[in-house]
DOKOL-560557 format. One line per field, with one value per residue (C-alpha): residue in three letters; x, y negated, z. Coordinates in Angstrom, 1 decimal. Layout:
BEGIN
residu: (ALA,...)
X: (X,...)
Y: (Y,...)
Z: (Z,...)
! end
This chain:
BEGIN
residu: (MET,GLN,SER,GLY,PHE,ARG,ALA,ASP,HIS,GLU,GLY,THR,SER,ALA,THR,LEU,LYS,VAL,LEU,ASN,ASP,ILE,LEU,THR,ALA,ILE,ASP,LYS,LYS,GLN,TYR,CYS,ALA,ALA,VAL,PHE,ILE,ASP,LEU,ALA,LYS,ALA,PHE,ASN,SER,VAL,ASN,HIS,HIS,ILE,LEU,ILE,GLY,ARG,LEU,ASN,SER,LEU,GLY,PHE,SER,ASN,ASP,CYS,LEU,ALA,TRP,PHE,THR,ASN,TYR,PHE,SER,ASP,ARG,VAL,GLN,CYS,VAL,LYS,SER,ASN,GLY,LEU,LEU,SER,GLY,PRO,LEU,ALA,VAL,SER,MET,GLY,VAL,PRO,GLN,GLY,SER,ILE,LEU,GLY,PRO,THR,HIS,PHE,SER,VAL,TYR,ILE,ASN,ASP,VAL,ALA,LEU,ALA,ALA,GLY,GLU,SER,LEU,ILE,HIS,LEU,TYR,ALA,ASP,ASP,THR,ILE,LEU,TYR,THR,SER,GLY,PRO,SER,LEU,ASP,THR,VAL,LEU,THR,THR,LEU,GLN,THR,SER,SER,ASN,ALA,ILE,GLN,LEU,SER,PHE,CYS,GLY,LEU,GLN,LEU,LEU,LEU,ASN,THR,SER,LYS,THR,LYS,CYS,MET,LEU,PHE,ASN,GLN,SER,LEU,PRO,ALA,THR,ALA,ARG,PRO,SER,SER,ILE,THR,THR,LEU,ASP,GLY,THR,ASP,LEU,GLU,TYR,VAL,ASP,ASN,TYR,LYS,TYR,LEU,GLY,VAL,TRP,LEU,ASP,CYS,LYS,LEU,SER,PHE,GLN,THR,HIS,VAL,LYS,HIS,LEU,ARG,SER,LYS,VAL,LYS,SER,ARG,ILE,GLY,PHE,LEU,PHE,ARG,ASN,LYS,ALA,SER,PHE,THR,HIS,ALA,ALA,LYS,HIS,THR,LEU,VAL,LYS,PRO,SER,TYR,ARG,SER,SER,THR,SER,ALA,MET,SER,PHE,THR,LYS)
X: (-11.5,-8.8,-6.5,-3.8,-3.5,-6.3,-6.2,-5.9,-5.3,-1.7,0.0,-0.2,-4.0,-4.5,-2.3,-4.1,-7.5,-6.4,-4.8,-8.0,-10.1,-7.7,-7.4,-11.1,-11.5,-8.8,-10.5,-13.6,-11.6,-11.9,-9.5,-8.2,-6.4,-5.1,-3.7,-1.2,-1.6,1.2,0.7,3.3,4.1,0.6,1.1,2.6,-0.1,-3.1,-5.1,-6.1,-9.3,-10.5,-9.6,-11.5,-14.5,-14.1,-14.1,-17.2,-19.0,-18.3,-20.0,-17.2,-18.3,-17.4,-15.1,-13.2,-13.0,-11.7,-9.0,-7.9,-7.9,-5.6,-3.5,-2.7,-2.2,1.2,3.3,6.9,9.8,13.5,16.6,19.7,22.9,26.5,25.3,23.6,19.8,17.8,15.1,11.6,9.4,5.6,3.9,0.6,-0.2,0.3,-0.2,2.7,4.4,5.5,2.6,-0.2,-2.9,-1.2,-2.2,-5.8,-6.0,-4.7,-7.2,-10.1,-8.8,-8.5,-11.0,-14.0,-11.9,-13.0,-16.6,-15.6,-14.3,-17.6,-17.7,-14.1,-12.6,-10.3,-8.1,-6.2,-3.3,-2.4,-1.5,-0.9,-3.9,-4.7,-7.7,-8.6,-11.5,-12.3,-14.6,-15.0,-13.9,-10.6,-12.0,-14.7,-12.3,-10.0,-12.9,-14.3,-10.8,-10.4,-13.7,-13.0,-9.4,-10.8,-13.2,-10.5,-8.1,-10.8,-11.3,-7.6,-7.6,-10.4,-8.2,-5.3,-3.4,-1.2,-0.7,2.9,2.5,6.1,5.4,1.7,1.7,-0.8,-0.8,-2.8,-3.1,-3.3,-2.4,-3.9,-6.4,-5.2,-4.5,-3.7,0.0,-0.5,-3.6,-5.1,-3.5,-5.0,-4.4,-4.3,-6.6,-3.9,-3.7,-0.5,-0.4,0.4,3.0,2.1,4.5,5.0,6.2,5.3,6.1,2.9,3.0,6.3,5.3,6.5,3.4,3.9,1.3,1.3,1.1,4.0,5.8,9.1,10.3,9.2,11.2,14.2,14.2,13.5,16.3,18.7,17.7,18.0,21.3,22.6,21.4,22.8,26.1,26.4,25.7,28.2,30.9,30.5,29.5,32.6,31.3,28.0,27.0,24.7,21.8,22.5,22.7,19.3,17.8,19.1,18.2,14.6,13.1,14.8,13.4,9.9,9.9,11.2,8.7,5.9,6.8,7.2,3.6,2.5,4.3,2.4)
Y: (3.5,4.1,7.0,6.1,8.1,10.5,14.3,15.8,12.3,11.7,9.2,11.7,12.1,8.3,7.6,10.3,8.8,5.3,6.8,8.8,5.7,3.8,6.6,7.1,3.4,3.7,6.7,4.6,2.1,-0.5,-3.0,-2.4,-4.8,-4.5,-6.6,-4.9,-6.7,-7.0,-8.3,-10.0,-8.1,-6.7,-4.3,-7.1,-9.6,-7.7,-9.9,-8.1,-10.0,-9.2,-5.6,-5.2,-6.8,-4.2,-1.4,-2.8,-2.9,0.8,1.6,2.1,1.9,-0.9,1.4,2.2,-1.4,-2.3,0.4,-0.8,-4.4,-3.3,-1.3,-4.4,-6.7,-7.7,-6.2,-7.4,-6.7,-7.1,-6.9,-5.0,-5.8,-4.8,-3.6,-6.9,-7.0,-10.1,-11.4,-10.1,-11.8,-11.5,-9.6,-11.2,-9.7,-6.5,-2.7,-0.7,0.9,4.5,5.0,7.6,5.0,2.4,3.8,4.4,0.8,-0.7,1.3,0.2,-3.4,-3.5,-1.0,-3.4,-5.5,-3.0,-4.3,-7.6,-6.0,-6.7,-5.3,-4.3,-0.9,-1.0,1.6,1.1,3.3,1.7,-1.9,-1.0,-2.3,-2.1,-4.0,-3.1,-3.3,-2.4,-3.4,-3.9,-7.6,-8.8,-12.1,-10.4,-8.1,-10.9,-13.0,-10.1,-9.4,-13.1,-13.2,-9.9,-11.1,-14.4,-12.4,-10.0,-12.8,-14.6,-11.3,-11.1,-14.7,-13.8,-11.1,-13.5,-11.4,-13.3,-12.5,-12.1,-14.0,-13.2,-9.4,-9.4,-8.6,-8.1,-5.6,-5.2,-1.5,-1.2,1.8,0.8,-2.1,-5.5,-8.0,-11.7,-12.7,-14.3,-13.3,-15.8,-15.8,-14.4,-17.0,-17.0,-19.2,-21.9,-22.0,-19.9,-17.9,-14.2,-12.7,-10.1,-7.2,-4.2,-1.9,-1.5,1.0,2.0,4.6,5.9,6.2,3.8,2.8,1.0,-0.8,1.9,4.7,6.4,7.0,6.4,4.1,6.7,9.5,7.2,6.4,10.1,11.3,8.9,10.0,13.7,13.2,11.3,14.1,16.9,15.0,14.6,18.3,19.4,17.1,18.5,22.1,23.4,21.8,23.7,27.2,29.0,28.6,24.8,24.4,26.1,23.9,20.7,21.7,22.9,19.5,17.7,20.1,19.9,16.1,16.0,18.4,16.7,13.3,14.9,16.0,12.5,12.6,15.7)
Z: (0.5,3.1,2.7,5.2,8.5,7.5,7.5,4.0,2.5,1.4,-0.8,-3.7,-3.5,-3.2,-6.3,-8.2,-7.3,-8.6,-11.7,-12.5,-12.3,-14.6,-17.1,-17.2,-18.1,-20.8,-22.3,-22.6,-24.6,-21.8,-20.4,-16.9,-14.6,-11.1,-8.2,-6.0,-2.6,-0.2,3.3,5.4,8.6,8.7,11.7,13.7,12.9,14.3,16.6,19.7,20.3,16.7,17.1,20.4,18.6,15.8,18.4,20.1,16.8,16.3,19.6,22.0,25.6,27.9,29.8,26.6,25.6,29.0,28.7,25.3,26.5,29.3,26.8,24.8,27.8,29.4,26.7,26.3,24.1,24.5,22.2,23.1,21.3,22.2,25.6,26.4,27.0,26.3,28.5,28.0,25.4,25.6,22.7,22.1,18.7,16.7,17.3,18.8,15.9,16.4,18.9,18.4,18.6,16.4,12.9,14.1,15.5,12.2,10.1,12.3,12.0,8.2,6.8,6.5,4.0,1.4,1.7,0.1,-3.2,-5.0,-8.5,-8.4,-7.0,-4.0,-2.4,0.9,2.1,5.5,4.5,0.8,-1.1,-4.8,-6.2,-9.8,-12.3,-15.9,-18.7,-22.5,-22.4,-21.1,-20.0,-18.0,-16.3,-15.2,-14.1,-12.0,-10.6,-9.6,-7.9,-6.0,-5.1,-3.7,-1.5,-0.3,0.5,2.6,4.5,5.1,6.4,8.8,10.2,10.4,7.8,5.4,1.7,0.7,-2.7,-3.8,-3.6,-4.7,-8.4,-11.3,-14.0,-17.2,-18.2,-21.9,-24.0,-27.4,-27.0,-28.3,-25.6,-25.5,-25.5,-22.1,-20.1,-17.7,-14.3,-11.1,-8.5,-4.7,-2.5,-2.4,-6.2,-6.6,-9.9,-9.3,-11.5,-14.1,-14.2,-16.5,-13.7,-10.0,-7.4,-5.8,-2.9,-4.2,-7.8,-10.5,-12.5,-15.9,-17.9,-20.6,-18.1,-19.8,-16.5,-18.2,-15.4,-12.9,-14.6,-14.8,-11.1,-10.2,-12.5,-10.8,-7.3,-8.1,-9.8,-6.7,-4.3,-6.4,-6.7,-3.0,-2.4,-5.1,-3.8,-0.2,-1.0,0.8,4.0,4.0,4.7,2.3,4.8,5.1,1.3,1.0,3.7,1.9,-1.6,-0.9,0.2,-2.6,-5.1,-3.6,-3.5,-7.1,-8.5,-6.6,-8.1,-11.6,-11.4,-12.3,-15.6,-16.9)
! end
């Protein structure tokens, strides 16, 4: 499922969907494990020929395909530093970030990856991907997750998207069930063992293996304290209306984030 760049689909709803699936498994006394997949420079790695092929498979007319081909052709970029402008460098890959079409193009490019998840569940939010599964046996869960992970990695390879192995992490969610001291590793296609972590920041929310949200609350408290401290130290510089404008979004973001801990 893809939640990124869709109307009425935010990071909050995406996170709640994943949490609901995990908590449902835990309520059934099942093991649940996840792989948080990080891609290296995903938006800049989109292959234009593959993307045009995707658009063609969705039924876009030849005129539209020709327009998009022209849209991606002859793009250049420059760097400006200290008033000096570099020479132009051809841009042969990637979708223009900050453009209206960029997010849609990326979603079209990556969405079919979800078809390779097999028996595992997958949720995409732009290029943030979580692959997770559950079951009564830890060995079965990890075997299923490894099989799905292999298939997903092959799909990414077919799209010329590279896994950032140093930032791709595994987590075993366990509130009460016994677990082995060191669960078997989930590996990449090149044989690299992915690291198990107890905490991971997913779409702005710190998840922990016990789903206690203590790490999330700690980070949130620190952020709110910093913001309030800034406003207090500079209160003489702001009008009442300005204070209201600054405090309101901070309060809303904090209460929204706190909703995960209830």
